[in-house]
N, C-alpha and C positions, 0 to 999 in steps of 0.2 A: 419415391422417397419424398418426404415433405421438403418444400423449398427452404424452410428455415433450417433444416438439417444440412442441406447443401451449402447454404450461406455460412453456417457455422464451420463446416469442414474447410471451405475455401478461406475463411478468416484465419485459420490456424495453419494455412499453407498446403492443405491437401487439395491439389488441383489436377493431378494426373488422372486421365480418364480411366486407366486400368484400376487404380486404387478406388476411385469413386464407384466404378462398376462393382468392385469386390464388396464395398460397404453396402451398396444397394442390394446385392444378393444376400448378404447376412441380414439386412433389415427385413427382407421378404421372408427369410427363414424364421426370424423371430416373430413376425406378424402372424405366421401360421401356428407357431408354438404358444405364444402368449395369449391368454384369454382376454386381456385388456388392450386398449389402444396404447400404442407406444407414444409417449409424450415428450421424451427428451433423449438426447444423444450426448455422449462425451467420449473423447479420445484421450487416453493417457499419453503424455509426451514428456520428453526431457531433451536437454541440450548436451550433446556428447563432448568429449574432450577437445574435439577439433571445431566446436562451435556449430555443428549441424544439428538440426532438429530431428529427433527420432520418435517414431510413433510406436507404442507398445500394444495396448489393448483397446478394444472398442466396446463401449458400454451403451446400453439402452435402458430406459426407465419407463415404467408405467405406474399407475397409482399404487399397485400392489406388488410389483415385481421389479427386480434388477437383473439384467442380463449382461453377460460378458463374453466377448469373443477374444480369447487370448492369442496373442501373436498374429493378429489378422493381417498386418502389413507384410509379414513374412510368408503368408499363404497358409498358415496353420488353420486347421478345422477343429478347434477346441472350444466348445460352447458350453455355457451353463446358464441356468435361470434359477432364481431363488426368491421366495417371498420376502418382502421387506417391512410390511406393515407391523408397527410396534415391536420390531425385532432387533433394533440397534441397541447393543448393550455397552459399546465402547467406541469412542472416537479419539484419535490422536491427530492433531493438526500442527504442521510445521510450516513456517513461512520464511521467506528470505526476500528482502527488498520489495515487500508488498504490504500495503497498509489496508487492504480490503477496499480501497477507493480508487487508487490509480496504479496502473501497471507500467512497468518499464521493460526494456530488453533483459534486465537482470532479475526480474520478478520470478519467483518460484513458489509453488504451493504444493504441499504433500498432505494427503488425507489417508489415514489407515483406520478402518472401522471393522468391528466384529459384530456378528449377529448371534442370536441365541441358538441358531442352528449349528453353530461352530464354524460357519463360513467367515472368512476374513477377506476384505477387499482392500486393494492398494491403488490409490489414485495419485498421479503426478501431473503437474501442470507447469508450463513455462510461458513467460511473456503474457500475451493477451488471453491465453487459455486459463490463466488464474481466475479471471472474472467468471468464466464458465464453471469452473470447479466451485467457486464461492456460491454460485447459484444452485449447484447440485447439493451442496452442504445445507443451504437454507431450505430447499424444497423437499429433499428426501432424507437427510440425516436428522435434522432438528425435529421435525414432526414425528419421526418414528423411533425416537429414543424411549427406551423403557424407563419407567420410574415412578 
């Protein structure tokens, strides 16, 4: 796995060897499946009612595809891949204590987008992960909006 991916994962608190190994195996699966080079990674996360960070879904991006491993941290093997080029037809962005410049421990960002294929994707980010989601929006949502 790319070092920049490992750096990102560690920056959002994913440091357990078992979880990093799981992500590595999913990355290798998608490398075999996706015809493009995998360029980016993102993990949806949220803060639970007791203040703990919970990880939901693992995402990979290439120039033409978006890939999701649902429930990866719980050991689920539920994978999909869908084309994204010029297919985004709707985006909803909600933010809390985040100005797209500086993050705090209270920062939250939520992106919901729909593709012309009927697929809907749901991204959540907390704390420093908000900056990573902002980059995903800029790099993959904005240029792929139909219109």
